[in-house]
N, C-alpha and C positions, 0 to 999 in steps of 0.2 A: 937624477939619481937619488933615490931615497932608501937609506939602510941597505945599500947593495942591490936594490931592485931598480930596473930602468923602466920608466913610464913614458909613453909617447903621447904627445898632445893631439887631441882629436878636435877638429873644427866642428862647432855646433852652430846651427842656425845661419849658415852662410847662404842658404837658398830657402826662400819662403815658398811653401807649396802653393799658396794662393796669393796673388799680387794684383794690386790695382794698377791699371795702365792708363796713360794719357797720350793723345795725339800720335806722334811718330812711334811711340812705344807700342801702340796697338798694331800698326803696320809691321814693325820689326818682328814682333812676337808671332804674328800670323805667318809671315814669310818664313820664319825659322821653323814653325810648326809644320808648314807645308813641305819644306825641303827635307825635314827629318822623318817624314812619314815613310815607313818601310812595309807595314802590313796593311793599314787602312788609312784613308783620308776622307773625312766627311766635311762637306762645305754646305752650309745653309745660308743662302743670301737671296733676297728678293730681286736684286738687280745685278747685272754684269756689265763690266767694261774694263777688260784686263789691260794692265800696263806691261811693259817689257820685263820688269822685275818679277811680277807675279807669274807671268808665263814661264820665265826661267825656273822659278821655284816649282811650279807644277810639272815641268818637264823632268826635274830631278826626282820628284815623287814617283813619276811614271818609271824612270830608270831604276829606282829602288825596288820596283815591283809592287808598290802599294795599290790596293783596290780603291779606286776613287769614285765617290758618289757625290753628286751635286744636286741639292734641293733648290728649285728655282720657281719663281712666281709664275703661275699658269697664265695670268693675264699679259705677261710680257712676251709670251711665246710667239705671238703673231707679228711682233714689231720687227721690221727689217733691220733696225740698228743692232739687234741681238744676234743676227745670223752668224757673224764671224766668230763670236765667242762661243756660241752653242756648237758650231762646227769644230772649234778647237777642242772643246771638252769631249764631245761625243765621238769624233773621228780621229783627231790628232793624238789624244792621250787615252782614248778608250774609256772615258768616264761613263758611269750610268747616270742619266738625267732623270730626276724625279720631280714631277710638276705638282705644285700645291696651290690651290686657290687661296687668294688673299694672304699669301705668305708675307710675314713681316719680321720673323726671327732672323738673327744673325749669329751663327755659331760655327766654330771651326775646331775640329778635333782629329787627332791621330791616335795611335795605339797607346800613347804615353801621356799626352797632355791635351789641354783644350783652352780656347779663348772664346768667351762670350762677350760680345761687344756691340756697340752702336754702328759699327762700320760695315757698309755694303762692300762687296768685292768689285768696286768701280774705281777707276783711276782718280776721279775727283776726291773721293773719300780717302784714298790712300795717300794723296799728295797734299791736299789743301784743307780738308774739313777738320773741325774740332770734334775729336772722338774720344770716347772712354771705353774701357773694357776690363775684364777680369781674366787673368791667366791662372791656371791651376794645373798641378800634376797630382792632386789628391785623387786616389783611385776611386773613392766613393762618389765624389762629385763628377768625375769623368764618366763613371758608369751611369749616373743619373742623366747626364747629357746624351749618352749613347742610347739609353732607353727612350728618351724623348724623340730622338731621330728615328728609332725603330717604330715607335707608335705612329709617327707622322708618315712613315713609309707605307703603312697599312692603309692610310687615307689618301694616297696619291691619286691623281687623275691621269688616266692614260691619254696619250697624245691624239687618240682618235676622237676625243671629246669635242663635240660641237655645241657651244652654249645655246640654250633655249631653242632647240629645233622643235618646232611645233608639228603636230600630226599633219601629214599632207592632205590637202583638200582634193576631192575628186575633180579632175579636169574634164571639161566638156569640149565638144567639137574638135577632138583630136583622135586620129585613127589609133586603135589599140596597138597595131603593129609597130607604131613609133615609140611606144612607151617601154621604159625599163625602170629599174629601181636602184637607188644608191646602195651599194653593198655595205656601207658604213652606217647610214642613218635610216634606210628603208624608205625615204621619200621618193616620189615619182620623178624620174629624170628621163631624157631621151635615151633610147637603147643604143649603146655605143661600147663595144668590147674594148676599145682603146682608152675609154674614159668612163668606167662604170661607177662614177661618183657624182654627187652634187658639186657645184663649184666650190663651196666652202670645204667640203671633205677632200676634194682633189688637191686643194691648196695645202692642206695639212699633210696628206699622203706624199705630195711632191717634195716636201721638205726633206724626207729621208729616202723616198723611192724604194721602199722595201716591198718587192713584188710578192713575197710570201707571207706578209703580215695577215694574220687571221681576221677576217671580217665577219659581219653579223647577218647579212641578208643575201638572198639570191638575186642577181641582176635581172633575171628573166621573170621570176614569179613574185618576187618581193617577200617571200616567206623567210622565216628565220633559218639561218644556215648553221648556227652553233659552231662557228669557226671553220666550217668546211669550204668557205669561199675565200678567195684572195684576189689580188689584182690580176695575177696570172691565170686564175681559174674562177672567174666571177659568177659562173652558173653552176648550180648543183648538178651533180652527175646524172641524177634521175630525170632532170629537165632538159638535158643537153639535146637529145634528138628532137623533142618538141620545139625547142628554141630555134634550132637550125631550120626546121620546116617553116616556122612562123616568120622568122626574120630573113630567111633565105641567104644564109652565109655558109 
């Protein structure tokens, strides 16, 4: 009370908008950030191996209605050890998977704050590794992080990508009626309506089994289909009659 006027004390500086984190502090802040996501959650990590604590936090983010996007290293996609975690993200919590070649960044952000750190979203890093990070709720810095993720999104590689597929060489001593074309890469393969892919492309398709995913080539003619062929419709409509006659199906 000063000269009849009442003044209330206001706490200043109790929370630092940008804070240096070490070891378990990194994990704690990332888990908190994930659990508190209500509008969006962006996870950028080259490697995945989720523990129970992180899965629980991600389930909370899903329950909150957050749109979850995960940026993941393309080179890890084909490794069997990642199947369970990829399935958890893409099927269990409905996250969008974005695949980036040679990804090495680690960044976690929701609509209010962000953590940039050395920590991958793997159990070993979360439990045992020596880690550092920066936590921030500064709007300008968070928006810069968001812009970084948006720029990376434009450079993503689709899961139908097959590294270093060379132009197919003409095959000799093989009846033409036995030939077809991979609807994803265009290379020559046996004509088979139940598997209109090369072995590599079929392995990638079989991971998600989306029968209506738009492909690039006609299984019968090998010409570009501009997305008009799919696993369920591997032959262009204009070629259907000729294909039936040629392959007798």
